[in-house]
C-alpha positions as CSV (number, residue, x, y, z in Angstrom):
1,M,47.6,119.6,69.2
2,K,49.4,116.8,70.8
3,Y,47.8,113.8,72.4
4,R,48.4,111.6,75.5
5,R,47.3,108.2,76.6
6,L,44.5,108.4,79.2
7,G,46.1,105.9,81.5
8,R,45.1,102.2,81.2
9,T,42.2,103.1,78.9
10,G,44.6,103.4,76.0
11,V,42.5,106.2,74.6
12,Q,44.4,109.1,73.1
13,V,43.1,112.4,74.6
14,S,44.1,115.9,73.5
15,E,46.4,117.6,75.9
16,I,44.0,120.5,76.1
17,G,40.3,119.7,76.5
18,L,37.4,121.8,77.5
19,G,35.7,122.2,80.8
20,T,32.1,123.5,81.0
21,W,31.7,124.7,84.6
22,K,29.8,128.0,84.6
23,T,30.7,128.8,81.0
24,F,28.1,126.4,79.6
25,D,25.5,127.0,82.1
26,V,23.5,129.2,79.8
27,R,20.1,129.6,78.4
28,G,18.7,131.0,75.2
29,A,19.4,130.3,71.5
30,A,22.2,132.9,71.2
31,R,24.1,131.7,74.1
32,D,23.6,128.0,73.1
33,A,25.0,128.9,69.7
34,H,28.0,130.6,71.2
35,C,28.9,127.5,73.2
36,T,28.5,125.4,70.0
37,R,30.9,127.8,68.3
38,I,33.5,127.3,71.1
39,T,33.0,123.5,71.0
40,R,33.4,123.3,67.3
41,E,36.5,125.5,67.5
42,V,38.1,123.1,70.0
43,I,37.4,120.2,67.7
44,R,38.7,122.0,64.6
45,L,41.9,122.7,66.4
46,G,42.3,119.1,67.5
47,G,40.7,119.0,70.9
48,N,38.6,115.9,71.7
49,F,38.0,115.8,75.4
50,F,34.9,117.6,76.9
51,D,34.1,117.5,80.6
52,T,30.7,118.4,82.2
53,A,28.4,117.4,85.0
54,P,24.8,117.6,86.1
55,M,25.9,120.0,88.8
56,Y,26.9,122.5,86.2
57,G,23.4,123.7,85.6
58,D,22.5,123.6,81.9
59,A,26.0,122.5,80.8
60,E,25.1,118.9,79.8
61,R,22.2,120.1,77.7
62,V,24.3,122.8,76.0
63,L,27.2,120.4,75.4
64,G,24.8,117.8,73.9
65,L,23.5,120.4,71.5
66,A,27.0,121.5,70.6
67,L,28.1,118.0,69.7
68,E,25.2,117.1,67.5
69,G,26.7,116.0,64.2
70,V,30.3,115.7,65.5
71,R,29.7,113.2,68.4
72,A,32.2,110.8,66.9
73,E,35.0,113.3,67.2
74,A,34.5,113.9,70.9
75,L,35.2,112.1,74.1
76,I,32.5,113.0,76.6
77,A,33.2,112.9,80.4
78,T,30.4,113.6,82.8
79,K,29.6,112.9,86.5
80,V,27.2,111.7,89.0
81,L,26.8,113.2,92.5
82,E,24.0,111.3,94.4
83,Y,23.6,109.5,97.6
84,S,21.1,106.7,96.9
85,E,20.8,104.1,94.1
86,A,17.5,105.5,92.8
87,Q,18.8,109.0,92.6
88,A,22.1,108.0,91.0
89,L,20.3,106.0,88.4
90,A,17.9,108.8,87.6
91,S,20.8,111.3,87.3
92,I,22.8,109.0,85.0
93,E,19.9,108.4,82.7
94,R,19.2,112.1,82.6
95,S,22.8,112.7,81.5
96,F,22.4,110.2,78.6
97,K,19.4,112.1,77.5
98,L,20.8,115.6,77.8
99,L,24.1,114.7,76.1
100,K,22.1,113.1,73.3
101,T,24.3,110.0,73.3
102,D,23.8,106.2,73.8
103,V,27.4,105.8,75.1
104,I,29.3,108.0,77.5
105,D,33.0,107.7,77.3
106,L,33.9,108.5,80.9
107,F,31.5,108.6,83.9
108,Q,33.0,110.0,87.0
109,I,31.9,110.0,90.6
110,H,31.8,113.7,91.4
111,N,33.7,114.6,94.6
112,L,33.7,110.9,95.7
113,A,30.0,111.2,96.5
114,S,28.9,108.0,98.0
115,W,31.5,106.3,95.8
116,R,31.2,102.8,97.3
117,L,27.4,102.8,96.5
118,V,27.7,104.3,93.1
119,T,30.6,102.3,91.7
120,P,28.7,99.1,91.3
121,I,26.0,101.0,89.4
122,L,28.5,102.4,87.0
123,K,30.1,99.0,86.6
124,R,26.8,97.4,85.6
125,L,26.4,100.1,82.9
126,Q,29.9,99.6,81.8
127,D,29.3,95.8,81.5
128,A,26.2,96.7,79.4
129,G,28.3,98.8,77.0
130,R,26.7,102.1,77.9
131,I,29.8,103.5,79.7
132,R,33.3,103.0,78.4
133,F,35.4,104.1,81.5
134,I,34.8,105.0,85.1
135,G,36.6,107.7,87.2
136,I,36.5,109.7,90.3
137,T,36.9,113.4,91.0
138,E,37.7,115.5,94.1
139,Y,38.3,119.2,94.4
140,D,39.0,119.1,98.1
141,V,42.7,118.2,98.7
142,S,42.0,117.5,102.3
143,K,40.2,114.4,101.1
144,Y,43.2,113.0,99.3
145,S,43.5,110.1,101.7
146,E,40.1,108.9,100.5
147,V,41.1,109.5,96.9
148,I,44.1,107.2,97.5
149,E,41.8,104.6,99.0
150,A,39.5,104.7,96.0
151,M,42.4,104.6,93.5
152,R,43.9,101.5,95.2
153,T,40.6,99.5,94.7
154,G,41.5,99.1,91.1
155,E,37.9,100.0,90.1
156,F,38.7,103.3,88.4
157,D,40.4,104.3,85.1
158,T,40.9,108.0,85.8
159,I,41.1,110.7,88.5
160,Q,40.3,114.3,88.2
161,I,42.0,116.7,90.6
162,P,42.9,120.3,91.1
163,Y,46.5,121.2,90.0
164,N,47.9,124.6,89.4
165,L,50.9,126.7,90.4
166,A,49.3,127.6,93.7
167,E,48.0,124.0,94.5
168,R,50.6,121.4,94.0
169,S,49.8,118.9,96.8
170,C,48.9,116.2,94.3
171,Q,52.6,116.0,93.4
172,N,53.4,114.3,96.7
173,E,51.3,111.1,96.6
174,I,48.4,111.3,94.1
175,L,50.4,111.7,90.9
176,P,53.1,109.1,91.7
177,L,50.3,106.6,92.6
178,A,48.4,107.4,89.4
179,Q,51.5,106.6,87.4
180,E,52.1,103.4,89.4
181,L,48.5,102.3,88.8
182,N,48.4,103.5,85.2
183,L,45.4,105.8,85.8
184,G,44.6,108.7,83.5
185,V,44.9,112.2,85.2
186,I,42.5,114.9,84.3
187,V,43.5,118.3,85.7
188,M,40.8,120.8,86.8
189,T,41.4,124.4,87.8
190,P,44.7,124.9,86.0
191,I,44.1,128.6,85.5
192,A,41.5,129.7,88.1
193,P,41.2,128.0,91.5
194,I,37.5,127.6,92.5
195,F,37.6,129.9,95.6
196,N,40.1,132.4,94.5
197,R,39.6,132.8,90.8
198,N,42.0,135.7,90.2
199,L,44.9,134.4,92.3
200,L,46.9,132.8,89.5
201,L,46.3,135.3,86.7
202,G,46.6,138.2,89.0
203,R,50.0,137.2,90.3
204,L,51.4,136.3,86.8
205,S,50.0,139.4,85.2
206,R,52.4,141.4,87.4
207,A,55.4,139.1,86.8
208,N,58.1,139.2,84.1
209,L,57.4,136.1,82.0
210,S,59.9,136.8,79.2
211,F,61.8,133.7,80.1
212,L,58.8,131.7,78.7
213,E,58.9,133.3,75.2
214,P,61.3,130.6,73.8
215,Y,58.4,128.1,74.6
216,G,55.8,130.1,72.6
217,V,54.2,131.4,75.8
218,L,52.8,134.9,75.4
219,T,50.1,135.2,78.1
220,A,49.7,134.3,81.8
221,G,47.1,131.8,81.0
222,Q,49.4,130.0,78.6
223,A,52.1,129.9,81.3
224,L,49.7,128.2,83.6
225,L,48.7,125.6,81.1
226,G,52.3,125.0,80.0
227,Y,53.3,124.4,83.6
228,I,50.8,121.6,84.1
229,L,51.5,120.0,80.7
230,S,55.1,119.8,81.6
231,D,54.3,117.2,84.2
232,P,54.3,113.7,82.5
233,A,51.8,112.3,84.9
234,V,49.0,114.6,83.4
235,S,46.9,113.2,80.7
236,T,44.8,116.2,79.8
237,V,43.9,119.7,81.1
238,I,40.4,121.1,81.0
239,P,40.3,124.9,81.1
240,A,36.9,126.4,80.7
241,T,36.3,129.5,78.7
242,S,33.4,131.6,77.5
243,K,35.6,133.6,75.1
244,F,36.0,132.2,71.6
245,E,39.4,133.8,71.0
246,R,40.9,132.1,74.0
247,V,40.3,128.6,72.6
248,A,43.1,129.0,70.0
249,K,45.4,130.6,72.6
250,N,44.9,127.7,75.1
251,I,45.3,125.0,72.4
252,A,48.5,126.7,71.1
253,V,50.2,125.7,74.3
254,S,50.1,122.1,73.2
255,D,52.1,123.0,70.1
256,G,55.0,124.5,72.2
257,D,57.8,122.7,73.9
258,L,57.5,121.4,77.5
259,F,59.0,123.5,80.2
260,P,62.3,122.0,81.6
261,P,62.5,121.6,85.4
262,D,64.4,124.8,85.9
263,V,61.7,126.8,84.2
264,C,59.0,125.1,86.2
265,R,60.9,126.1,89.4
266,Q,61.1,129.7,88.3
267,L,57.3,129.7,88.0
268,E,56.8,127.9,91.3
269,A,59.0,130.5,93.0
270,L,56.3,133.1,92.1
271,F,53.9,131.3,94.5
């Protein structure tokens, strides 16, 4: 596993982390244990960045259980999506409890929800030492003008955005500005877009990807991750998986060489 600097935080994050949307929204001892097994495999292979949110159902609780005993080896990122100070504070405190930690490494404002109201709340907790860094997320690319406004305030350390072969609009302004402002960039939906989950894998499964074999890429999923990691503006990518065997396949991408521009263009041409 290779590591990259998470923008101005100076923290070294694994190139491949783990998202928890849907995959960690489980109940029951057997399913909890399965998620713990996936989490520990990520850590064993060098992954250290774990992203979750209250809006992901039971994911915070399940991740908190999975990290018991190995908390020091993990960077936890969670979120808040509320529209009043009281609700935001209640949600934040619930996240600390469910994640079983006194300090959360990265607290993000989910989909820019009431970000002007919530930012001072997170800043106070940061000043108190309970939160290390603060970020914003947005899955809706039509709201990038507001993302840019928030980025320019200087209040945030990271952004989390969608980025994949079929959704590259962040390349125009968001990523150059993130580099200019030295913000960490966390990539969501690298393999499966939220509203068309088979788009990328379906297209690539029918394509001849033999030109990627020199880079150690053997699957469509690896091709998608390798493409994102070939962008130097990216800090970490957070694919979610419920399949234990995919953890090693995903992380193996970090051990390969970056795709040169001509190879990235070949992939882009498929979309």
